[in-house]
TITOR-47465 format. One record per residue (C-alpha): x, y, z; residue number from 1. Coordinates in steps of 0.001 Angstrom, whole numbers, plus 524288, in hexadecimal, padded with zeros to 5 digits. Layout:
N
px->X | py->Y | pz->Z | nr->NUM
...
REM end
This chain:
154
px->B4A79 | py->22FFD | pz->ACFD5 | nr->1
px->B5076 | py->22DAE | pz->AC22B | nr->2
px->B595F | py->220A9 | pz->ABEB5 | nr->3
px->B686D | py->223E4 | pz->ABB90 | nr->4
px->B6A06 | py->22160 | pz->AAC05 | nr->5
px->B704A | py->21652 | pz->AA959 | nr->6
px->B7BAB | py->21566 | pz->A9EF7 | nr->7
px->B84AE | py->20C9D | pz->A9A05 | nr->8
px->B925C | py->211DA | pz->A9AEA | nr->9
px->B9D42 | py->20C8A | pz->A920E | nr->10
px->BAB41 | py->212F2 | pz->A9393 | nr->11
px->BB1F9 | py->216C2 | pz->A8703 | nr->12
px->BBD08 | py->211BB | pz->A80C1 | nr->13
px->BCA30 | py->219F9 | pz->A7DAD | nr->14
px->BCAD1 | py->21295 | pz->A7119 | nr->15
px->BC3D4 | py->20871 | pz->A6961 | nr->16
px->BB66F | py->206F4 | pz->A623A | nr->17
px->BA78F | py->2075D | pz->A66FA | nr->18
px->B9DBF | py->20149 | pz->A6050 | nr->19
px->B9124 | py->205D1 | pz->A63E4 | nr->20
px->B8260 | py->203F5 | pz->A602E | nr->21
px->B84F2 | py->1F567 | pz->A5E43 | nr->22
px->B7829 | py->1EE2A | pz->A5D95 | nr->23
px->B7353 | py->1E898 | pz->A69DF | nr->24
px->B789B | py->1DBB4 | pz->A6D1D | nr->25
px->B84F7 | py->1DC4C | pz->A6310 | nr->26
px->B8DB3 | py->1E307 | pz->A6D1D | nr->27
px->B957C | py->1D5CE | pz->A6EE2 | nr->28
px->B93EC | py->1D250 | pz->A5F56 | nr->29
px->B9B73 | py->1DE0C | pz->A5D47 | nr->30
px->BA582 | py->1D9E1 | pz->A6641 | nr->31
px->BA72C | py->1CD31 | pz->A60CE | nr->32
px->BA76D | py->1D0FD | pz->A52AC | nr->33
px->BB3A3 | py->1D984 | pz->A56DB | nr->34
px->BBAD8 | py->1CE90 | pz->A5B2F | nr->35
px->BBA9D | py->1D214 | pz->A6960 | nr->36
px->BBB2A | py->1C78C | pz->A727C | nr->37
px->BC16D | py->1C2CF | pz->A7F9D | nr->38
px->BCEC2 | py->1C492 | pz->A814F | nr->39
px->BD0CF | py->1CE41 | pz->A7670 | nr->40
px->BD462 | py->1D991 | pz->A8167 | nr->41
px->BCA66 | py->1E2F4 | pz->A7945 | nr->42
px->BC2BE | py->1ECEE | pz->A822B | nr->43
px->BB4FA | py->1EE39 | pz->A7F52 | nr->44
px->BA92F | py->1F1F1 | pz->A84F0 | nr->45
px->B9B5B | py->1ECB6 | pz->A80EE | nr->46
px->B8F35 | py->1F40D | pz->A8309 | nr->47
px->B833A | py->1EA65 | pz->A7FE3 | nr->48
px->B73EA | py->1EEAC | pz->A7E58 | nr->49
px->B77BA | py->1FB5F | pz->A8394 | nr->50
px->B6DCB | py->208E6 | pz->A809A | nr->51
px->B707D | py->21102 | pz->A74B3 | nr->52
px->B6F82 | py->21F69 | pz->A72AD | nr->53
px->B69B8 | py->21A2E | pz->A6582 | nr->54
px->B5EA6 | py->21328 | pz->A6D32 | nr->55
px->B5DBB | py->20575 | pz->A6E99 | nr->56
px->B6926 | py->1FCB7 | pz->A747D | nr->57
px->B76CF | py->1FA43 | pz->A6EC7 | nr->58
px->B8454 | py->1F249 | pz->A7117 | nr->59
px->B91B2 | py->1FB01 | pz->A7251 | nr->60
px->B9EC6 | py->1F672 | pz->A6F0E | nr->61
px->BAAE1 | py->1FCDA | pz->A747B | nr->62
px->BB8FD | py->1F7C7 | pz->A6FE1 | nr->63
px->BC4F3 | py->1FE82 | pz->A7666 | nr->64
px->BD0B5 | py->1FEC2 | pz->A6D1A | nr->65
px->BCAA3 | py->1F9A4 | pz->A60A9 | nr->66
px->BC4CB | py->2004A | pz->A5548 | nr->67
px->BBD9E | py->1F883 | pz->A4CC3 | nr->68
px->BC0F7 | py->1F2A7 | pz->A3D6C | nr->69
px->BB590 | py->1F624 | pz->A3396 | nr->70
px->BB374 | py->1E5BA | pz->A323F | nr->71
px->BB0DF | py->1E6BC | pz->A411B | nr->72
px->BA6F4 | py->1F28C | pz->A3F14 | nr->73
px->BA0D9 | py->1EBE0 | pz->A32B6 | nr->74
px->B9E5B | py->1DF73 | pz->A3C5B | nr->75
px->B99DE | py->1E645 | pz->A46B4 | nr->76
px->B9024 | py->1EDAC | pz->A3D76 | nr->77
px->B88DD | py->1E0A6 | pz->A3B53 | nr->78
px->B8440 | py->1DE8F | pz->A487F | nr->79
px->B8547 | py->1ECE7 | pz->A4C6A | nr->80
px->B8066 | py->1F5AD | pz->A40CD | nr->81
px->B7C6A | py->2019B | pz->A480D | nr->82
px->B89CD | py->200FF | pz->A50BA | nr->83
px->B9377 | py->20CDC | pz->A51B5 | nr->84
px->BA13E | py->20AD3 | pz->A52E1 | nr->85
px->BA993 | py->2159C | pz->A5859 | nr->86
px->BB7FC | py->21733 | pz->A5A32 | nr->87
px->BBC63 | py->21B66 | pz->A66A8 | nr->88
px->BCB8B | py->2217A | pz->A68A3 | nr->89
px->BCF8C | py->228D4 | pz->A74AB | nr->90
px->BC0C7 | py->227BD | pz->A7A23 | nr->91
px->BBAAB | py->22E7E | pz->A6D1A | nr->92
px->BB45C | py->2297B | pz->A622E | nr->93
px->BBADD | py->22D1B | pz->A5667 | nr->94
px->BB24B | py->22522 | pz->A4CA8 | nr->95
px->BA463 | py->2202D | pz->A4D91 | nr->96
px->B9E1C | py->21A0D | pz->A433B | nr->97
px->B9242 | py->21140 | pz->A4093 | nr->98
px->B9379 | py->202FD | pz->A3C3A | nr->99
px->B8EB5 | py->1FF97 | pz->A2DA6 | nr->100
px->B8A49 | py->1F194 | pz->A297D | nr->101
px->B9293 | py->1EF31 | pz->A1C5A | nr->102
px->B8C00 | py->1EBA4 | pz->A1108 | nr->103
px->B9494 | py->1DF03 | pz->A0E46 | nr->104
px->B9A76 | py->1D5C9 | pz->A19A7 | nr->105
px->BA43E | py->1CE8F | pz->A1645 | nr->106
px->BAB21 | py->1C526 | pz->A1FA1 | nr->107
px->BA3DD | py->1C88C | pz->A2B9A | nr->108
px->B96D7 | py->1C066 | pz->A2B32 | nr->109
px->B964D | py->1B35D | pz->A2B4A | nr->110
px->B8CA3 | py->1AD9C | pz->A22C9 | nr->111
px->B8311 | py->1A470 | pz->A2B9C | nr->112
px->B7FDA | py->19D65 | pz->A1F2C | nr->113
px->B8708 | py->19037 | pz->A2071 | nr->114
px->B8791 | py->18D6A | pz->A123E | nr->115
px->B8D2D | py->19B19 | pz->A0E14 | nr->116
px->B9B84 | py->19AA9 | pz->A0755 | nr->117
px->BA042 | py->1A31E | pz->A12F4 | nr->118
px->B9E49 | py->1976E | pz->A1D91 | nr->119
px->BA415 | py->18EA9 | pz->A12D6 | nr->120
px->BB39D | py->18BE0 | pz->A131C | nr->121
px->BB36F | py->19545 | pz->A0760 | nr->122
px->BBB9F | py->1A2CA | pz->A0AAF | nr->123
px->BB0BA | py->1ABA0 | pz->A07C7 | nr->124
px->BAD99 | py->1B671 | pz->A120F | nr->125
px->B9EFC | py->1B91A | pz->A15E0 | nr->126
px->B98CE | py->1C467 | pz->A0E01 | nr->127
px->B8C8B | py->1CA9F | pz->A13AC | nr->128
px->B84AD | py->1D66F | pz->A0E68 | nr->129
px->B7EE5 | py->1DDDA | pz->A183C | nr->130
px->B6FBC | py->1DE40 | pz->A1524 | nr->131
px->B65C3 | py->1E84B | pz->A1C31 | nr->132
px->B62F4 | py->1DE71 | pz->A273F | nr->133
px->B6EFB | py->1D407 | pz->A25E8 | nr->134
px->B78C0 | py->1CE88 | pz->A1DFB | nr->135
px->B7951 | py->1C6C7 | pz->A1305 | nr->136
px->B8441 | py->1BC00 | pz->A0F54 | nr->137
px->B8934 | py->1BFE8 | pz->9FFC6 | nr->138
px->B8AE5 | py->1AFD3 | pz->9FE70 | nr->139
px->B7E24 | py->1A899 | pz->A0373 | nr->140
px->B7544 | py->1B4A9 | pz->A05DC | nr->141
px->B74A9 | py->1B0A5 | pz->A1499 | nr->142
px->B6E0F | py->1BC90 | pz->A1BF4 | nr->143
px->B7245 | py->1BF75 | pz->A2A0F | nr->144
px->B6875 | py->1C74E | pz->A2FB1 | nr->145
px->B6A54 | py->1D18A | pz->A3821 | nr->146
px->B614F | py->1CD52 | pz->A4204 | nr->147
px->B6982 | py->1C2B5 | pz->A433E | nr->148
px->B7529 | py->1C20E | pz->A4CBB | nr->149
px->B7EE0 | py->1C650 | pz->A4299 | nr->150
px->B8982 | py->1C742 | pz->A4C72 | nr->151
px->B898D | py->1B7B2 | pz->A4A5E | nr->152
px->B8E57 | py->1B874 | pz->A3BF9 | nr->153
px->B9A0B | py->1C1CA | pz->A3FB2 | nr->154
REM end
């Protein structure tokens, strides 16, 4: 006797955004980045640590009635560099893109160095340069490694 195949079924959305191939464990960070909290009235579906057709595991987020801004996609790229963003209209994918980490990130990441000029009372936005395995502050050269939880600095 063969076992029935187990699959995860997630309802389609009529319009909105699907963020797929999120790094496992970062789905809730993506929700936080987008400012989706209790009481916002946004319909969201989150699947964490599910099997991926690419092999391995992934998180997935569906947001009804909302298309993401470029700034939001850039932030998501920091915690989920392999993510894909699909725009849904009338239950169909009308646009699908992969995210890419910008070469310079301005005003998004908080510098962990308490002595950095961006952490003083000076009105200086943070500036980080993308590196192979992290981000370097343009002012104090502090490096945030991708191995650290970068979501804590967004």
